C-alpha positions in Angstrom: 158.6 79.7 80.2 157.9 77.3 83.0 155.0 79.5 84.1 153.4 79.4 80.6 153.7 75.6 80.4 152.2 75.3 83.9 149.4 77.6 82.9 148.6 75.5 79.7 148.7 72.3 81.7 146.4 73.8 84.3 143.9 75.0 81.6 143.9 71.5 80.0 143.3 69.9 83.4 140.4 72.3 84.2 138.8 71.6 80.8 139.1 67.9 81.3 137.8 68.2 84.8 134.8 70.2 83.8 134.1 67.8 80.9 134.3 64.8 83.1 132.0 66.5 85.7 129.5 67.4 83.0 129.7 63.9 81.5 129.2 62.3 85.0 126.3 64.7 85.7 124.6 63.9 82.4 125.0 60.2 83.0 123.6 60.5 86.6 120.7 62.7 85.5 119.8 60.4 82.7 119.9 57.4 85.0 117.7 59.1 87.6 115.2 60.4 85.1 114.7 56.9 83.7 112.5 56.4 86.8 110.3 59.3 85.7 107.8 57.0 84.1 104.4 55.7 84.9 103.3 53.2 82.3 100.0 51.3 82.0 101.3 48.5 84.2 102.5 50.9 86.9 99.1 52.7 86.7 97.2 49.4 87.2 99.4 48.4 90.1 99.1 51.8 91.8 95.3 51.9 91.5 94.6 48.4 92.6 91.3 49.6 93.7 89.7 50.2 90.3 87.2 52.6 91.9 90.0 55.2 91.9 91.5 54.4 88.5 91.6 57.7 86.4 90.2 58.0 82.9 92.3 59.5 80.2 91.6 61.7 77.1 93.2 64.1 74.7 92.3 67.7 73.9 93.2 69.2 70.5 93.6 73.0 70.7 95.6 75.5 68.7 97.5 72.7 66.8 98.6 71.1 70.1 97.5 67.8 71.6 97.1 67.8 75.4 96.8 64.5 77.2 95.1 64.5 80.6 93.8 62.3 83.4 90.5 62.9 85.1 88.4 61.2 87.8 85.0 59.8 86.9 82.9 61.9 89.3 81.9 64.4 86.7 79.1 66.0 88.8 81.6 67.7 91.2 83.4 71.0 91.0 86.6 70.8 89.0 90.1 70.7 90.6 92.7 71.2 88.0 96.3 70.2 89.0 99.1 71.7 86.9 102.6 70.2 87.2 106.1 71.8 87.1 109.1 71.1 84.9 109.7 68.4 84.3 106.5 66.7 85.3 103.4 64.8 84.2 99.9 64.2 85.4 101.1 61.3 87.6 103.0 63.8 89.8 99.5 64.1 91.4 98.6 60.4 91.4 97.9 60.3 95.1 95.2 62.9 94.7 93.2 60.6 92.5 92.7 58.0 95.2 92.0 60.4 98.0 88.3 59.6 98.9 87.9 62.9 100.8 89.0 64.9 97.8 86.9 62.9 95.4 83.8 63.5 97.5 84.3 67.2 96.8 86.0 67.5 93.4 86.4 66.0 90.0 90.2 66.0 89.6 91.7 66.9 86.2 95.5 66.7 85.7 97.0 67.4 82.3 100.4 66.6 80.9 101.6 70.1 79.9 102.7 70.6 76.3 105.8 68.5 75.5 105.6 66.2 78.6 104.6 62.6 78.8 101.8 61.9 76.3 101.1 65.5 75.3 102.4 66.8 72.0 104.9 69.5 71.0 106.7 71.4 73.7 105.9 75.1 74.4 107.7 77.7 76.4 105.0 80.4 76.2 103.1 80.7 79.5 100.2 82.4 77.8 99.9 79.7 75.2 100.2 76.9 77.7 97.4 78.5 79.7 95.2 78.7 76.5 95.9 75.0 75.9 94.6 74.0 79.3 91.5 76.3 79.2 89.3 73.8 77.2 89.7 71.2 80.0 87.7 73.5 82.4 85.7 75.9 80.1 83.3 73.3 78.7 81.7 72.7 82.1 79.3 75.0 84.0 80.9 74.1 87.4 83.0 75.7 90.1 86.7 75.6 89.2 89.8 75.4 91.5 93.2 75.6 89.9 96.4 74.5 91.7 99.7 75.0 90.1 103.1 74.2 91.5 106.6 75.4 90.6 106.7 76.2 86.9 103.0 75.2 86.7 102.1 78.1 89.1 102.6 81.0 86.6 100.5 79.0 84.1 97.8 78.6 86.7 98.0 82.3 87.4 97.8 83.2 83.7 94.7 81.0 83.4 93.1 83.0 86.2 94.3 86.3 84.8 92.8 85.7 81.4 89.6 84.0 82.7 88.5 85.8 85.8 84.9 84.5 85.4 86.1 80.9 85.0 88.6 80.3 87.8 87.0 80.5 91.3 90.0 79.7 93.5 93.7 79.7 92.8 96.4 77.8 94.8 100.0 78.5 94.0 102.6 76.0 95.5 106.3 76.9 95.5 105.5 79.3 92.7 108.4 80.1 90.3 106.9 83.6 89.5 109.5 86.3 90.2 111.3 87.2 87.0 114.2 88.8 88.9 114.8 85.6 91.0 115.0 83.0 88.3 117.6 80.6 89.6 120.5 79.2 87.6 123.3 76.8 88.7 126.7 76.1 87.3 125.4 73.2 85.3 122.4 75.0 83.8 124.1 76.0 80.6 126.2 72.8 80.1 123.1 70.7 80.5 121.4 72.7 77.8 124.3 72.1 75.4 123.9 69.9 72.3 126.2 67.3 73.9 124.1 67.0 77.1 120.7 67.2 75.3 121.7 64.2 73.1 121.9 62.0 76.2 119.0 63.4 78.2 115.4 62.3 77.8 112.8 64.5 76.1 111.2 65.8 79.3 114.6 67.0 80.7 115.2 68.9 77.5 111.7 70.4 77.6 112.5 71.6 81.1 115.7 73.2 79.9 113.8 75.0 77.1 111.4 76.4 79.7 114.2 77.3 82.0 115.9 79.5 79.6 112.7 81.2 78.4 111.2 81.5 81.8 112.5 84.9 82.9 111.3 86.5 79.7 107.9 84.8 80.0 107.5 85.9 83.7 108.3 89.5 82.7 105.2 89.4 80.4 103.0 88.5 83.3 104.4 91.2 85.6 101.8 93.8 84.8 98.8 91.4 84.8 98.7 90.1 88.4 95.9 92.6 89.2 93.7 90.9 86.7 93.3 88.0 89.1 90.0 88.4 90.9 89.5 85.1 92.7 90.9 84.3 96.2 94.5 83.0 96.1 96.4 80.7 98.5 100.2 80.8 98.3 102.5 78.2 99.9 106.2 78.6 100.0 108.9 76.6 101.7 111.8 78.3 103.5 114.3 75.6 102.5 113.4 75.6 98.8 116.6 75.1 96.9 114.9 74.8 93.5 113.5 78.4 93.5 114.3 81.3 95.7 112.0 81.2 98.8 111.3 84.9 98.2 109.1 83.9 95.3 106.1 83.3 97.6 106.5 86.8 99.1 106.7 88.3 95.6 103.4 86.7 94.5 101.8 87.9 97.7 103.0 91.5 97.0 101.7 91.8 93.4 98.2 90.5 94.0 95.2 92.8 94.5 92.7 90.2 95.6 91.8 88.3 98.8 94.8 86.0 99.5 96.7 84.2 102.2 100.4 83.5 102.2 101.4 80.3 104.1 105.2 80.3 104.7 106.6 76.9 105.7 110.1 77.5 107.1 111.1 73.9 107.4 109.8 72.7 104.0 111.5 72.5 100.6 110.2 72.6 97.1 108.1 69.5 97.1 105.4 70.8 99.3 102.6 68.8 97.7 104.2 65.6 98.8 106.0 66.8 102.0 102.8 68.5 103.3 100.1 66.6 101.4 97.7 66.6 104.3 98.0 70.4 104.6 97.3 70.8 100.9 94.3 68.5 101.2 92.9 70.4 104.2 93.2 73.6 102.3 91.3 72.2 99.4 88.6 70.7 101.6 88.1 74.0 103.3 87.4 75.9 100.1 
């Protein structure tokens, strides 16, 4: 009898503990993500030199509205930058005021479907790639596409479906291996109705993508040989967001000129941790 009572008390304690941990995590995540904003005032302050201030526009495609930032030097080859999940164009804000890059490229950075000022969220990698295509297909110019994290398979799909349109592809910390989609103890609880009620829209969009991602990557698995352009892959050895083996996976499934740069001491945020390396790679193209 005493054992049964002790077991019941222990179960209640564990449920309370897990509930409190989840509540604390949701509160913490919500507080942290409130800083995930870049309003008009912040934009003006960041680009105090108005020469580098991006322009903004909307693209309406397939019943979706895509908001994007672009630099004013419209005579240059296009460099499209695709963010991860969650994310927004301003995850690449430093690229827009890099005078060396702007001498070589017109920079285009969209908010993916469901993020920042873009419209309805979308988990389909194929559809997300189609939504971004008009931003580069209306120009008869050389196109380089860089995608990081969850943006990498979208960049890859863009190159798969448009081999004559994408001239160079750069995949940074690419979440592309369907067998290595990473989940944590809090992944399912954070996607619960309770947690979603407290979390901001972009966090819930990221959860939607997370739980559809393995299925979406499996659809891409047979199409990597459709990529015809040169590819550069960068992967950190201390990446705790995705399995570091993702970079090697992409390298193994490509049938096109490529280089795999493994950075053993870097984590997931390679575009900020190794910004100068990314810039040098772009300038060498």
